[in-house]
N, C-alpha and C positions, 0 to 999 in steps of 0.2 A: 591573439596580441594581446599585451599585459599593458593596461591603461595607468598614464600616474597620477599621484594626486590631482595636480592639475586640472589633468584632463577631467577625471571624473568632477571638479568643481565645477569648470566650464559646463560640463554636459548638466550639472544639476541648476546652472543659471540659464541655461537656454530653455530648461523644463519649466522651471519657475517664475523667472521674474516676467516684469510684467511689459508687451512688449513695447513699452516707451523706455526702458531701459537702457542702459550703455552695457552690453555684455562685454567680460576682458576680452573674449576671443575677438571681436569688433574692434578695438580698441585702436585708432590711428598710429598707433605707435611712439614710437622716441626718437628723436633728434639724431641719436647713433644708435643703432641696431645690435640688438645682445642675443646672446642664446636664449630661450626660453629655460624658465626654472622649473625642475620635476614636480617641486610641492604647492608655491606658489605661483596665484596668478597677477599679471603683470600690476594691477590694482593692491595688491595686497603688498608685494614688493615695495612699489611706492609709499607705501603709510608706513612701513617696518623701514625705510631709509630713512625719510623726514624724522623719525624716532628717535634712532641715531646719531643725528646732528648735533653739532656744539649748540646752533642756532636755536631749536629744541628746546634742550636744556637752561638757557639763559633766559628765556623763558619765565623762568621760578623767580625769579630776580627784574622783574620790569613791572613797572605800575600800570596798573589797570585804571582806578581815578584818584585813590588817595595815596599821595607821595610819602615813603616813608610813615606808615601808617605803623601805630602802637597797640601791637596782638597782634595771635596767629592766625586770626580767621578771617582775614580779608582778603579778598581775592587779587591774585596777581593776574601776568598773562598767561601765567599755563595752566592755572584753573580755568580760568575763561575759557581757555582754548579745549580744555576737560568738557567743560561745560557745552560748548558748541558740539562737541563731537557727539556728547551721548543722547542729544536733543537731536543731532542728527541722524545719527543712526537710527532710532527711535522711530523717526515719520518716515525714512528710507523704506524701512523693515516695513512698517504697515500697508506703502504703497506698493510694494514689491518693486521697488527700484536696488540700485548697485549698491548694497552698502560699505561694502570696500571701497568703492572708489568714492561716498559719498565720506566716509571715514577721513581717507588722506587728505582729500581735499580741505576737511577741518581743521585735521592736524597743523597743514603744512600754511594756513589763512593767515597768521601772523606772526610769520619768521623773520620777518622785515620790520616789525615794530619799533619804531625808535625808545631808548630808555624816557621816563618822563611821560608815556602816554599819548596823546596827540601834539602836546605840546610840543615835542621832539621833532613831528614835523612840520608845525608852523616854524621854528625855528631855522631849519637845514632848507626851506625854499629860499630865502632869498640870496645863501650863495650859488644857488644853481641854476638861477635864470630859468627855472622851470617848477611847479607845482612838487613837490617831495611826497609821494602815495606808497605808503604803507603796502598795500597790495605790489605795485609794479616792486617794490623792492624786494618783498618774498619772494616774489618772482628772480629776482636777479641773486638772490641767497641760493635759490635751487638750482638754478642755472650756470654759476658760475663760482659765486664766495666758497662753496660748500666742498667738501672733498678734496682741498689741498689746487684748490682752483677749478677743476673739471666738474662742480656743478655732479645732481644726481643725476644727471640723464634722465627723467621722470615723465610718463607718459604726457600725450597733447592732452586728454582729459583731464588730467589732475593740473596742470599748469593752466590752464586755460580758466580752472574753477578758482584757482589760487587768485590767479590776478583781478577777474570780474568777481569776487566776492563783495566790495562794496557798494551801498545800492547809488554811489557819484559815478559807478561805471559801467557802460555796455552790460547787458543783462548775458548771463553765459551760456553756452554754448547746450550743456544738459541738465534735463531736471535735480541731477543731484546736485550739481553746481548751487540750481537755483535753492537747494532746501537749505544750503549750507550759509547762503544768502539771509534766509526767513533765521535760521538758526542761530547764525549770529548776534542778530537785533534780538531774539528776543530771551538770550542769556544776559545780554548786556545789561539793558535795560532794567530783568529782575532784578539781577546779584547785585547791578548796583544801586538798588532802591533800599536791598538789604545793607549794603556794607554802607549806607547813607543813615538809616535807622543806626546802626551799630556804634557809627560815630557821632552820635547826636547833630548832625547836620540838620534831620528829618524827624518829625514824631509821625509814627504811620498815622493820625487822623489829618495830615497836613496831606496826604495824597491826594491827587483830584476824586471828589467823590465818583464821578461819571465813567470815569475810568475804571475806579475798583468796583464799581456795580454790574460790569459789564467780565472784567476779567476776573476780579476773587479779590478777599480781603488777607489772603497771606502768599507768600512767594510760591508754596506748591500749589497750591489752586492757581493761579496765574499762569505758571507755567502747563500745567493740564489743560485748561480750557484754551491756550493759543494753540497749545499742539494737536491738541482734538480740534479745533477747529480748522487748523492749517493740513490736518489728514483728509476730514470730512470734505473740504470744498476742494483738496486737490485729485480727491479720487476719482480717477478717468480724465481728470481735464485737459488741456493742452498746455499748462504752465504751473508751477506751484502756485498757490493766493489762497490768503484768508480772509473769510467774510468781510463783506462792508463795516458791520456792525465792530469788530473786534480787530480790525484793521485798523478804524477809528480809533478806538480805546487805546492801542499801541501806541497810535501815534500821539494821543494827548499825554500820555503818561512820557513818552519819550521826549514830548518837548516841556512838559515840565521838570524833567531831570536836567534838561538843558539851564532854565531858567533859573533853578532853584539850585541845582546839584554843579553841576560842570562849569558855568560861567558865574556860579553865586561870588558876591563881590568879595564875602572875608577868603574867600582864596586868590584874589588876583595879587597878591604879595610872593606867595610861594611862586605862583605861575611865571610872573616876571623874572624871580630867580633863576626858575631852570631854564628858562629862555635865554636870560643872559648868559648860565651858565655853559649852555651849547653854543653861544653865539662865538663865546671868548673860545672855546675849544676850536673850534671850526676854524677862526681865523690864526689860531697859534700853528695847527699842523700844517697848514696852507703855508706859513712862511717856514716851517721846520719838515720837509716832504719825509726827509729822510729818518722820521722818528716813528713816520708810520710800520707796522708788522709790516715785511717782506708779502706774505699772501693778499693785498690789500693792492701793492703795487703789478702784481700779476695780475690783476681783474684788469676785463675791456674799459676805457672810458678813461677821462683828463681827470687831472689832478684834483679838481673839485669833488669829483663824481665817486674817486677813492676813500678822501676824506672824508663825504659823506657814507661811504660805508662802513670806515671804521667807525662812524661816532654811532651811527644805526645800529651796529650789534654790540654797543655798550650797553651793559645792564646802570640800574640807576645808581647801584653801590660804586660801579667801576667810573662812570662817570663822573662820580664826586668824589672819589679816590683820585683819579687825576686830575682832575680842578685843583684838589686838594696840594697835589705834588706840584706843579705849576705853577701859582699863582698864591700861593699860603705860604708864607715864613713857616721851615721845617725846626726852628729852633737851634741851638747850639750844643752840643754834647762840650761838658768842662769835663 
């Protein structure tokens, strides 16, 4: 009997992956049953579905840290996602865990991120009576908002990894998702250092000396130290972890970035402007719900939730242009 390419891949997983890995053939499945694909495993299909979404494409115009940066080399939410995916896949392969599952979670983890980075989360929260969490919004995107309201019908393991990737959430259920959680932090702390130096916000010699002494004095050396340590300390361990020394250095560098970059005094005015912009847009669409695109009315939830869906999906430039259209004089045609 001839086997399909998918079945051959599943057999390779059975023969080569660690006993700790999640095998595609053993997935807990989807909310709605579907016939198996002849070529791709369930996790490969999930990855492909995520890459082809509108939400994934919009990440290229969403802020990572620096709003509307002058220059072509600053990270945006899409390049951050690709960084996370690359780091996570490297670790998963080294540990003989499921690389396809890891990649799907990494590519989908920020689909629900707002315009203007975490400021957007802060701005939306007062309207909802609950914290707006981008990971929960990412799950809402793949469950309800994509594919004309039908969602992507992803596997349980990918959905679990997406919603639980932040450290503020309960630990995810798979080691593959735990890898993404670490890869996310490794990626953003290090590329944000790189961007802050490029922007002139930091000088290299201002970085905390002890952390740099442990992790390395360049972007590539720090990434290499962290990935190597993560693989070494997680090999055959019950969970994914860094050594205490390297984890402490990463935490020190992250704390430094919060103090000197993310929450720096010089950015406060722009931050306040971004929050006000989102507040004003939210208030407007609450009063004018008929102006929401029809796809957001079809999504489950009350009106504030549907408005949050619309605004969270905006790119930075679309939010700015919408604000300009609604609230600024447009001039007169003479």
